[in-house]
N, C-alpha and C positions, 0 to 999 in steps of 0.2 A: 932670670931669663936675659941674655945678652942681646945686643942689636941684631946679630945675624939670626938668631932663633925667633926673635920677635918679627923680623921681616918675613921669614918663612912662614910663621903663623898666620900673619896678616894676609900674605899672598894666597894662602890656603882658604881663608874666610872671605876674601873679597870676591864679588861676583865677577865672573868673566866678562871681558869687554865684547860688545856686540857691534862694534864699529862697522865692520865689513857688512853684516847683515843690515844695519841701519842704512848704510850708504846705497846698497842695492835696492832696498825697499823704497827710499827716497827717490832714487833715480827711476824705478818702475812707475811709482804713482805720479810723479812730476811728469814723466814722459807720456803716461797715459792721459793726463789732462791736456797736455799740449797736443797730442794726437787727436783727442777729441775736439780740441779747438780747430784743428786743421780740417777735420771732417765737418764741422759746423760752417767753416769758411766755403768749403766745396759745396755744401747745401744752400747757403745763402747767395753765392755767386751767381747763380743763373737768374736771380731776382733783378739783375742789372742795377744794383745800387751803386756800383762803382767800388773801387778797391778800399777806399777810406770809410765809406759808410758800411760796407761789409765787414771790415774789421771792427767797427764800433758795434755792429750787431752781435758779432761773435763775442766781444767783451761783455756786453750787457747780458747776453745769454749765460756766460760763464759766472758772471757776478750773481745773477738771479739764482742759479743752480747752487752756488756756494751758500748763499744765504738760506735757501730752501733746505738744503742738507743740514745746515746748522740748526735751523728751527726745528727740524724732524730729530734732531740729536744723532744724526748719522755721521756728519762730519768729524765730530770729536772722537768717535769710535774708529774711523778711519785713520785719524791722526795718531792713535795709539799704535797702529802697525806701520804706517807710511812715514811717520816722522817728519823731517824737513821737507818732504816731497809735498806736504800739504800746506806748507808755508810759502813757499816760493811762487807758484802760479797765482794768477789773479783771484782764484777761489779762496786762497788763503787770506788775501786782503779783505774779501768779503766776509769771510769768517771772523777776522779781527774786528770788524766793525759791528757785526750782528751779535757775536757771542756775549760781550758785556752787557748789551742792552736787554738781551733775552734773559740774562741772569738777574737783572735789576727791575724786571717788569712788576714785581710784587710791590715795589716802592712807588708806583704810579708813573704816569707818562712824563711828567716834568722832572721830578727829583730822581727818578729811577732811570727810565729809558732814555730821556733827554740829556740827563747828566752823564751816564755812562756810555752813550752811543759812540762817542769818539775817544774813549780813554786810551786805547791802544794806538788806533790809526789816526787820531786827531793831529798830532804833531806832523805826521806825513802830509795830510791833507792842507793844513794850515801853511806849511812851508811850500807845498805845491802851488796853491793858490796865490800865496804872496810872491813867489819867484815868477809865476806865469804873469801876474799883474805888472811887476816891475819889467819884466821883458816886453810886455805889450806897450808900456809907456815908453820905453827906450826905442822900440821899433817905430812908434808913432812919431817921436821926435826926430828920428833919423829920416822918416819919409817926408818931413816938412822941409828938409834942406835939400 
């Protein structure tokens, strides 16, 4: 079998690319999560919390729902179909924190849940806290002058 025949054989056996379908599903699921977030914002806005607190309430609600759906094993099933659409929104971040700890719960709270809780999201959280701390110190020093 020469190179050309092998390439034709490999092309016939290789699974077809589903890039277009995956992009559409990611767009639809991510868009649905964002639309749901906007609906929550519209529901919370009449509570007169102010724009900043209303946004925080929406974020907390979406995080809670992401963790709840992860705990009920619904989020991973959605991820099989929605792909990257489940990773990008804030619900994906909640899933990345909750999923490893749920998988490790049989190992106990300290060595299981506690150790695995931030396996995926830990570096993001540590960098975010560290950067915000440094920015706060810098802002404080600037306010003294």
